[in-house]
SERO-4910 file (N, C-alpha, C, O; in steps of 0.05 Angstrom, whole numbers):
BEGIN
 pado doro    nc1    nc2    nc3   cac1   cac2   cac3    cc1    cc2    cc3    oc1    oc2    oc3
  Met    A     44   -427    103     38   -398    100     57   -382    118     63   -391    140
  Asn    A     65   -359    109     85   -344    124     76   -315    127     74   -301    106
  Asn    A     72   -306    151     62   -278    155     84   -258    160     78   -235    168
  Arg    A    109   -266    156    130   -246    158    129   -227    134    117   -234    114
  Pro    A    140   -203    137    139   -184    115    158   -189     92    176   -205     93
  Ile    A    152   -175     70    170   -175     46    187   -151     48    177   -128     52
  Gly    A    213   -154     45    232   -132     45    236   -121     17    240   -136     -2
  Val    A    236    -95     14    241    -82    -11    260    -58     -7    256    -43     12
  Phe    A    280    -56    -24    297    -32    -21    305    -20    -48    306    -33    -69
  Asp    A    311      6    -47    320     21    -70    337     44    -60    339     49    -36
  Ser    A    350     58    -79    367     80    -72    351    104    -63    361    122    -49
  Gly    A    326    106    -71    310    129    -64    280    124    -65    271    103    -55
  Leu    A    265    142    -77    236    139    -78    226    122   -101    203    114   -102
  Gly    A    244    116   -120    236    100   -143    225     73   -136    207     63   -150
  Gly    A    235     61   -115    226     34   -107    197     34    -99    185     13    -97
  Leu    A    185     57    -93    157     59    -85    140     50   -109    117     40   -104
  Thr    A    149     53   -133    134     44   -157    132     13   -156    112      2   -165
  Val    A    152      0   -146    152    -29   -143    133    -38   -121    118    -56   -124
  Val    A    135    -24    -98    117    -29    -76     88    -26    -84     71    -43    -77
  Lys    A     82     -6    -99     55     -1   -109     44    -24   -125     21    -33   -121
  Glu    A     61    -35   -143     52    -58   -159     50    -83   -143     32    -99   -148
  Ile    A     68    -87   -123     66   -110   -106     40   -110    -90     27   -131    -87
  Lys    A     33    -87    -80      8    -85    -64    -17    -90    -81    -37    -99    -70
  Lys    A    -15    -84   -107    -38    -89   -124    -43   -119   -127    -66   -128   -126
  Ile    A    -21   -134   -130    -24   -162   -136    -23   -179   -110    -32   -202   -110
  Leu    A    -11   -168    -89     -9   -182    -63    -18   -164    -40     -2   -156    -24
  Pro    A    -44   -157    -40    -54   -138    -20    -52   -147      9    -53   -131     27
  Asn    A    -50   -173     14    -49   -184     41    -21   -183     53    -17   -188     77
  Glu    A     -1   -177     37     27   -178     46     35   -151     59     27   -130     50
  Lys    A     51   -153     80     63   -130     92     90   -124     79    105   -142     73
  Ile    A     95    -99     73    120    -90     60    137    -74     80    127    -56     93
  Val    A    162    -81     82    181    -64     96    199    -52     75    214    -67     62
  Tyr    A    197    -26     71    212    -13     50    235      4     60    232     19     80
  Leu    A    257      2     47    280     19     54    288     35     30    295     25      9
  Gly    A    288     62     33    297     80     12    322     94     21    322    109     41
  Asp    A    344     89      8    370    101     16    372    129      4    390    135    -12
  Thr    A    354    146     12    351    173      1    375    191      6    379    211     -8
  Ala    A    391    185     26    414    201     32    437    197     12    455    214     10
  Arg    A    436    174     -2    458    167    -20    449    163    -48    463    152    -65
  Val    A    424    172    -54    414    170    -81    428    190    -99    434    212    -89
  Pro    A    435    184   -124    429    159   -139    452    139   -136    475    146   -131
  Tyr    A    445    113   -139    465     92   -140    477     89   -168    500     81   -171
  Gly    A    462     97   -188    470     91   -216    495    105   -226    506     96   -246
  Thr    A    504    125   -212    528    139   -220    553    129   -204    575    139   -208
  Arg    A    548    110   -186    570    101   -168    586     78   -182    577     67   -202
  Ser    A    608     71   -170    624     49   -179    611     23   -171    594     22   -153
  Lys    A    618      1   -184    607    -25   -178    612    -32   -149    594    -43   -135
  Glu    A    636    -27   -139    644    -34   -112    627    -19    -92    618    -30    -71
  Thr    A    621      7    -97    605     23    -79    576     14    -79    563     12    -58
  Ile    A    565      7   -102    538     -2   -104    534    -28    -88    515    -32    -74
  Ile    A    554    -46    -90    553    -71    -76    554    -66    -45    539    -79    -30
  Lys    A    571    -48    -37    574    -41     -9    547    -30      2    538    -39     23
  Phe    A    535    -12    -13    510     -1     -4    488    -22     -3    472    -23     16
  Ala    A    488    -40    -23    467    -61    -24    469    -80     -1    449    -88     10
  Ile    A    494    -87      7    498   -104     30    487    -91     56    475   -105     72
  Glu    A    491    -65     59    481    -51     82    450    -50     81    437    -52    102
  Asp    A    439    -47     58    410    -47     55    398    -74     63    378    -75     78
  Val    A    410    -95     54    400   -122     60    402   -128     90    384   -139    102
  Asn    A    424   -120    102    428   -124    130    406   -110    147    397   -121    167
  Phe    A    398    -86    139    377    -72    153    351    -88    151    337    -91    171
  Leu    A    344    -97    127    319   -111    123    318   -138    138    297   -146    147
  Leu    A    341   -151    140    342   -176    154    335   -172    184    324   -190    197
  Lys    A    342   -149    194    335   -143    222    305   -141    226    295   -142    249
  Lys    A    290   -137    204    261   -135    205    248   -162    201    223   -164    197
  Asn    A    264   -183    200    254   -211    198    238   -215    172    217   -228    173
  Val    A    248   -205    150    234   -209    125    237   -237    114    257   -250    119
  Lys    A    217   -246     99    218   -273     88    231   -275     61    240   -296     52
  Cys    A    233   -252     48    247   -250     22    253   -220     17    242   -203     30
  Ile    A    271   -215     -2    278   -188     -8    276   -182    -38    286   -198    -54
  Val    A    263   -160    -45    261   -152    -73    279   -128    -76    277   -108    -62
  Ile    A    297   -130    -95    315   -108   -102    300    -90   -121    299    -95   -145
  Ala    A    289    -68   -111    274    -50   -128    292    -28   -140    286     -5   -140
  Cys    A    315    -37   -149    335    -19   -160    350    -33   -183    362    -54   -179
  Asn    A    348    -22   -207    361    -35   -230    391    -34   -228    405    -53   -237
  Ser    A    402    -13   -216    432    -11   -214    442    -33   -196    462    -46   -203
  Val    A    429    -38   -173    437    -60   -155    432    -86   -169    449   -104   -168
  Ser    A    409    -89   -182    403   -114   -196    423   -121   -218    428   -144   -223
  Ser    A    435   -100   -230    453   -105   -252    481   -112   -244    496   -125   -259
  Val    A    489   -105   -219    517   -110   -212    522   -125   -186    543   -136   -182
  Ala    A    501   -126   -168    506   -136   -141    493   -163   -135    499   -175   -114
  Val    A    475   -173   -152    460   -197   -145    477   -221   -139    472   -234   -119
  Pro    A    497   -228   -155    513   -252   -148    526   -250   -121    527   -270   -106
  Thr    A    536   -226   -113    549   -222    -87    528   -225    -65    533   -238    -45
  Leu    A    505   -213    -68    484   -214    -48    474   -243    -44    470   -252    -21
  Lys    A    470   -258    -65    460   -285    -63    481   -304    -50    474   -323    -37
  Lys    A    506   -297    -55    527   -313    -43    530   -308    -13    537   -326      2
  Gln    A    526   -283     -6    531   -274     22    506   -279     40    510   -283     64
  Phe    A    482   -279     29    458   -281     46    441   -305     38    440   -313     15
  Lys    A    428   -318     58    412   -341     53    383   -334     46    369   -350     34
  Val    A    374   -309     53    347   -301     48    342   -300     17    360   -292      2
  Pro    A    318   -309      8    312   -308    -21    313   -279    -31    301   -261    -19
  Ile    A    328   -274    -52    331   -247    -64    321   -247    -92    330   -263   -109
  Ile    A    303   -229    -98    291   -226   -125    299   -199   -137    293   -178   -125
  Asp    A    311   -199   -160    318   -174   -173    297   -166   -194    279   -182   -200
  Val    A    298   -141   -204    278   -132   -223    284   -139   -252    267   -137   -269
  Ile    A    309   -146   -257    318   -150   -285    310   -178   -295    299   -180   -318
  Thr    A    315   -199   -280    309   -226   -290    280   -230   -298    275   -240   -320
  Pro    A    260   -224   -281    232   -228   -289    225   -212   -314    209   -221   -330
  Thr    A    236   -188   -317    230   -171   -340    241   -184   -365    227   -185   -386
  Cys    A    265   -193   -364    277   -206   -388    263   -231   -396    260   -237   -420
  Glu    A    254   -247   -376    240   -272   -382    213   -265   -396    205   -280   -414
  Phe    A    200   -244   -387    175   -236   -399    179   -228   -428    163   -236   -445
  Ile    A    199   -212   -433    204   -202   -460    213   -224   -479    205   -225   -502
  Ala    A    230   -242   -469    241   -263   -486    219   -282   -496    223   -294   -517
  Lys    A    197   -284   -482    175   -301   -491    157   -289   -512    141   -302   -525
  Asn    A    161   -262   -516    144   -248   -536    156   -252   -564    177   -240   -570
  Lys    A    143   -268   -580    154   -274   -607    151   -251   -627    163   -252   -648
  Asn    A    134   -231   -620    130   -209   -638    150   -186   -635    151   -168   -652
  Ile    A    167   -188   -615    186   -167   -609    212   -173   -624    224   -194   -621
  Lys    A    221   -153   -640    247   -156   -654    269   -138   -644    292   -145   -643
  Lys    A    260   -114   -635    280    -94   -625    270    -83   -598    248    -73   -596
  Val    A    288    -84   -579    281    -74   -552    300    -51   -545    324    -53   -548
  Gly    A    289    -29   -535    305     -7   -525    305     -7   -495    285    -13   -482
  Ile    A    328      1   -483    331      2   -454    342     30   -447    362     38   -457
  Ile    A    328     43   -429    338     68   -419    342     64   -389    325     55   -375
  Gly    A    366     72   -380    372     66   -352    395     83   -341    405    101   -355
  Thr    A    403     78   -317    426     92   -305    451     83   -318    452     63   -332
  Ser    A    473     98   -313    499     91   -324    508     63   -316    518     48   -332
  Ala    A    504     57   -290    512     31   -280    497      8   -293    508    -13   -300
  Thr    A    471     12   -296    454     -9   -309    461    -14   -338    464    -37   -346
  Val    A    465      8   -353    471      5   -381    499     -6   -386    502    -24   -402
  Lys    A    518      4   -371    546     -6   -374    550    -35   -366    568    -48   -376
  Ser    A    533    -45   -348    535    -73   -340    526    -92   -362    535   -115   -362
  Asn    A    509    -82   -380    498    -99   -402    482   -123   -392    478   -142   -406
  Thr    A    472   -121   -367    457   -143   -355    431   -148   -370    425   -171   -376
  Tyr    A    417   -127   -376    392   -131   -391    397   -143   -419    385   -163   -426
  Lys    A    416   -132   -432    423   -141   -459    432   -170   -459    422   -186   -475
  Asn    A    450   -177   -442    461   -204   -441    439   -225   -433    439   -247   -443
  Thr    A    422   -217   -414    401   -235   -404    380   -240   -426    372   -263   -430
  Ile    A    372   -219   -439    352   -222   -461    364   -239   -483    350   -257   -493
  Asn    A    388   -234   -492    401   -249   -513    406   -278   -506    407   -295   -523
  Lys    A    410   -283   -480    414   -310   -471    388   -326   -474    388   -350   -480
  Leu    A    366   -312   -469    340   -325   -470    328   -325   -498    313   -343   -506
  Asn    A    335   -305   -514    324   -303   -541    344   -288   -559    346   -263   -558
  Lys    A    360   -302   -574    381   -290   -590    371   -274   -614    385   -258   -625
  Lys    A    345   -277   -620    334   -263   -644    328   -234   -638    325   -218   -656
  Ile    A    325   -227   -612    318   -199   -605    343   -182   -604    363   -188   -592
  Lys    A    341   -159   -618    363   -140   -618    358   -120   -595    336   -110   -592
  Val    A    379   -114   -580    376    -97   -557    393    -71   -560    417    -73   -567
  Phe    A    381    -49   -556    394    -23   -557    391     -8   -530    369     -9   -518
  Gln    A    412      5   -521    412     17   -495    420     47   -496    435     55   -514
  Asn    A    411     62   -477    420     90   -474    420     98   -445    401     93   -430
  Glu    A    441    111   -436    443    121   -409    426    146   -405    424    163   -423
  Ala    A    414    149   -381    398    172   -375    404    182   -347    387    180   -329
  Pro    A    428    191   -342    437    197   -314    423    220   -300    423    221   -276
  Leu    A    410    238   -315    397    261   -302    368    255   -292    358    271   -277
  Leu    A    357    233   -301    328    228   -294    323    222   -265    303    232   -254
  Val    A    340    207   -252    336    201   -224    337    226   -207    318    230   -190
  Pro    A    357    243   -210    357    268   -194    332    286   -199    321    298   -181
  Leu    A    323    286   -225    299    302   -231    274    291   -217    257    307   -208
  Val    A    271    265   -217    249    252   -203    250    257   -173    230    264   -161
  Glu    A    274    254   -162    277    259   -133    271    287   -125    262    292   -103
  Glu    A    275    306   -144    270    334   -138    241    342   -145    233    365   -143
  Gly    A    225    323   -154    197    328   -161    193    342   -187    172    354   -191
  Glu    A    212    341   -205    210    355   -231    198    336   -252    208    336   -275
  Asn    A    178    322   -245    167    302   -264    147    313   -284    137    299   -301
  Lys    A    141    339   -282    122    351   -301    133    376   -315    119    389   -330
  Ser    A    158    382   -310    170    406   -322    177    403   -351    183    380   -360
  Ser    A    178    425   -365    185    425   -394    214    417   -397    222    405   -417
  Phe    A    231    424   -377    259    417   -378    263    386   -378    278    375   -393
  Thr    A    248    373   -360    249    344   -358    240    331   -384    252    312   -393
  Tyr    A    219    343   -396    209    332   -422    231    333   -443    235    314   -458
  Gln    A    246    355   -444    267    358   -464    290    338   -459    301    328   -478
  Ile    A    296    334   -433    317    315   -427    309    286   -434    325    272   -446
  Val    A    284    279   -428    275    252   -435    275    249   -465    283    228   -475
  Gln    A    266    269   -479    265    268   -509    293    263   -520    297    248   -539
  Lys    A    313    277   -508    341    274   -517    350    245   -512    364    234   -530
  Tyr    A    344    234   -489    353    207   -483    339    185   -500    351    165   -506
  Leu    A    314    191   -508    299    171   -523    306    171   -553    302    151   -567
  Lys    A    315    194   -563    320    197   -592    337    174   -604    329    164   -625
  Pro    A    359    167   -593    375    145   -605    360    119   -607    364    103   -625
  Leu    A    342    114   -588    327     89   -588    304     90   -608    298     71   -621
  Ile    A    292    114   -610    270    118   -630    282    115   -658    269    104   -675
  Asp    A    306    125   -662    319    124   -688    325     95   -696    328     89   -719
  Lys    A    327     77   -676    332     49   -681    306     33   -687    306      9   -692
  Asn    A    284     48   -686    257     36   -691    251     12   -672    243     -9   -681
  Val    A    256     17   -646    250     -5   -627    220    -10   -624    204      9   -627
  Asp    A    213    -35   -619    185    -42   -615    176    -38   -587    152    -35   -581
  Met    A    195    -39   -568    189    -39   -540    211    -23   -525    234    -24   -532
  Leu    A    203     -9   -504    222      5   -487    219     -5   -458    198     -5   -447
  Ile    A    242    -13   -447    243    -21   -419    251      3   -402    272     16   -407
  Leu    A    236     10   -382    243     31   -363    262     19   -343    255      7   -323
  Gly    A    288     21   -350    309      8   -335    317     21   -309    341     20   -301
  Cys    A    299     34   -296    303     46   -270    276     49   -257    257     58   -270
  Thr    A    273     42   -231    247     43   -218    237     72   -213    214     75   -205
  His    A    254     91   -218    245    119   -216    229    128   -241    212    145   -239
  Tyr    A    235    115   -263    224    124   -289    193    122   -292    182    139   -306
  Pro    A    180    103   -279    150    103   -281    137    128   -272    115    134   -280
  Val    A    150    144   -254    140    169   -246    137    188   -269    121    207   -270
  Leu    A    154    184   -290    155    201   -314    139    188   -337    142    197   -360
  Leu    A    123    168   -331    108    154   -352     92    172   -370     92    167   -394
  Pro    A     78    192   -361     63    210   -379     81    223   -400     72    226   -423
  Ile    A    105    230   -392    124    242   -411    133    221   -432    134    227   -455
  Phe    A    139    197   -422    148    176   -440    126    170   -461    132    167   -485
  Arg    A    101    168   -452     79    161   -470     75    184   -491     69    178   -514
  Lys    A     77    209   -482     73    231   -500     94    231   -522     88    238   -545
  Ile    A    118    224   -515    140    224   -535    139    200   -553    143    202   -577
  Leu    A    133    177   -541    134    152   -557    108    145   -571    108    130   -590
  Gly    A     85    156   -562     60    150   -574     51    121   -567     60    111   -546
  Asn    A     35    110   -584     25     83   -578     39     61   -594     33     37   -590
  Lys    A     57     68   -612     70     48   -629     92     32   -614     97      9   -620
  Ile    A    104     45   -594    125     32   -578    114     24   -551    105     41   -536
  Glu    A    114     -2   -545    104    -12   -519    124     -5   -497    148     -8   -500
  Ile    A    114      5   -475    131     12   -452    128     -9   -430    106    -16   -422
  Ile    A    151    -20   -422    151    -41   -401    161    -30   -375    183    -20   -373
  Asp    A    144    -32   -354    152    -25   -327    159    -50   -312    142    -67   -306
  Pro    A    185    -54   -307    194    -79   -293    180    -84   -266    179   -107   -257
  Ala    A    169    -63   -254    155    -67   -229    132    -87   -232    127   -103   -214
  Arg    A    118    -86   -254     96   -105   -259    106   -133   -263     94   -153   -253
  Cys    A    128   -136   -277    140   -162   -282    150   -175   -256    145   -199   -251
  Val    A    163   -160   -239    174   -171   -215    152   -177   -195    155   -196   -179
  Ser    A    130   -162   -195    107   -167   -177     94   -194   -184     88   -209   -165
  Lys    A     90   -199   -209     78   -225   -218     97   -248   -211     89   -269   -202
  Tyr    A    123   -243   -216    143   -263   -209    143   -269   -179    146   -293   -171
  Leu    A    142   -248   -163    142   -251   -134    118   -267   -125    121   -285   -108
  Lys    A     94   -262   -135     71   -277   -127     73   -306   -133     66   -323   -117
  Lys    A     83   -312   -157     87   -340   -165    108   -354   -147    104   -377   -139
  Tyr    A    129   -339   -140    150   -351   -123    139   -357    -95    144   -378    -85
  Leu    A    126   -337    -83    115   -341    -56     95   -364    -55     94   -379    -35
  Lys    A     79   -366    -76     59   -388    -77     73   -415    -79     65   -434    -65
  Glu    A     93   -417    -96    108   -442   -100    122   -451    -74    124   -474    -68
  Lys    A    132   -431    -59    148   -437    -35    130   -437    -10    140   -440     12
  Asn    A    104   -435    -14     85   -434      8     92   -412     28     92   -417     53
  Leu    A     97   -388     18    105   -366     35     85   -343     34     90   -321     45
  Leu    A     62   -348     22     41   -327     21     29   -322     48     26   -340     65
  Asn    A     23   -297     54      8   -289     78    -19   -302     77    -33   -301     56
  Asp    A    -28   -314     99    -54   -327     99    -78   -308    100   -101   -317     97
  Gly    A    -72   -282    103    -94   -262    102   -109   -259    128   -128   -244    129
  Lys    A   -102   -274    148   -117   -272    174   -108   -249    191   -122   -241    210
  Ile    A    -84   -238    185    -74   -216    201    -72   -191    183    -61   -192    161
  Ser    A    -82   -168    193    -81   -143    178    -54   -129    185    -49   -122    208
  Phe    A    -38   -125    165    -12   -113    169    -11    -84    159    -25    -76    140
  Val    A      5    -68    172     10    -40    163     39    -39    152     58    -48    166
  Asp    A     42    -28    129     69    -27    116     87     -8    132     78     10    146
  Phe    A    113    -13    130    133      2    144    153     14    125    164      0    108
  Phe    A    159     40    127    177     53    109    200     65    125    196     79    145
  Ala    A    225     61    115    248     72    128    265     86    106    268     76     84
  Val    A    275    109    113    292    124     95    317    134    109    317    137    134
  Thr    A    338    139     94    363    149    106    363    180    107    380    192    120
  Asp    A    344    192     92    341    221     93    312    227     86    302    219     65
  Leu    A    298    240    104    269    245    100    265    270     82    263    292     92
  Thr    A    264    265     56    262    287     37    233    294     30    215    277     33
  Asp    A    229    318     21    202    327     12    193    310    -11    169    303    -13
  Gly    A    211    303    -29    204    287    -53    194    260    -45    174    250    -57
  Phe    A    206    247    -25    197    221    -16    169    223     -4    152    207    -10
  Leu    A    166    242     14    140    246     27    118    251      7     96    241     10
  Lys    A    123    267    -13    104    273    -34     96    249    -49     72    244    -54
  Gln    A    116    233    -58    110    209    -74     96    188    -57     79    174    -67
  Leu    A    104    186    -31     91    166    -13     61    173    -11     44    154    -11
  Lys    A     54    198     -8     27    206     -6     11    201    -32    -12    193    -31
  Ile    A     24    206    -55     11    202    -81      5    173    -85    -17    166    -94
  Phe    A     23    155    -78     20    127    -82      2    113    -62    -13     95    -68
  Phe    A      5    121    -36     -9    106    -15    -28    122      2    -39    112     22
  Gly    A    -32    148     -5    -50    164     10    -40    170     38    -17    176     42
  Lys    A    -58    169     57    -51    174     85    -34    151     96    -39    128     90
  Tyr    A    -15    158    113      1    138    126      7    147    155      7    171    161
  Lys    A     12    128    172     17    135    200     46    143    203     64    130    193
  Lys    A     50    165    217     77    176    221     96    156    234    120    156    229
  Asn    A     85    139    253    103    121    266    111     97    249    127     80    257
  Asn    A    100     96    224    107     75    205    126     86    184    131     73    164
  Leu    A    136    110    188    156    122    170    178    133    188    174    152    204
  Val    A    202    122    186    224    130    203    249    136    188    253    126    166
  Lys    A    265    153    199    291    160    187    312    143    202    312    143    227
  Ile    A    329    129    187    349    112    200    376    117    188    379    132    168
  Ser    A    397    106    201    424    108    191    435     81    185    432     62    201
  Leu    A    447     77    162    458     51    154    488     49    160    499     28    160
  Thr    A    500     72    166    529     73    172    533     78    201    518     91    214
  Lys    A    555     67    211    561     70    240    574     97    244    581    103    267
***
């Protein structure tokens, strides 16, 4: 049994959706979360820049003595995983692989739609991974570069955001997809809008749930689960303390101790 914390990082507040799901399924685990809010979004950056930022994120979490790291960012998961696994010995779990494995096992799915950042879509990581596991599934993708900034600014209920989401979803709806993958951890914040547009005919997949189940299985197999004898308080670090992050943190986790939320710098 291992009582060290689980490290989780994302470019901004979107990764909190992953932390929320992890806490549901692994309530005894302590989370150390890093949100690189000063440099959000990652999805519009070059591959080289995303990898550079990801390495800095991992280095910070390693200083917190984490037992494993969850990449709560689809952009990083799509382009930086091979580099991170080669450079670091700590177990690293991305959000894409568990999601694709879950979908590939569903024999009733014929067409899958993916909405994500420019980096995630252009990498074709979701598409290639799904087709590698199940060649019968057709995969369609669409970039949604404006959604992360809108979520970070707290515009998750505005009519403008609704119109933007509707525009991004139309090409996928026209392809008659059976399922939609929210290919960015920010997107679950907009779930009410997605459901209103898509209705009940198209299943919506939140990768946070897939990676949480995968994480629990992994920790159990490796004998790394917290034994539950020690009560831990989660720790949150951000590179810029924004109103959007504070608002989302309160919505997801209620009251939190100020000394467990700090602003840090990743650059020298």
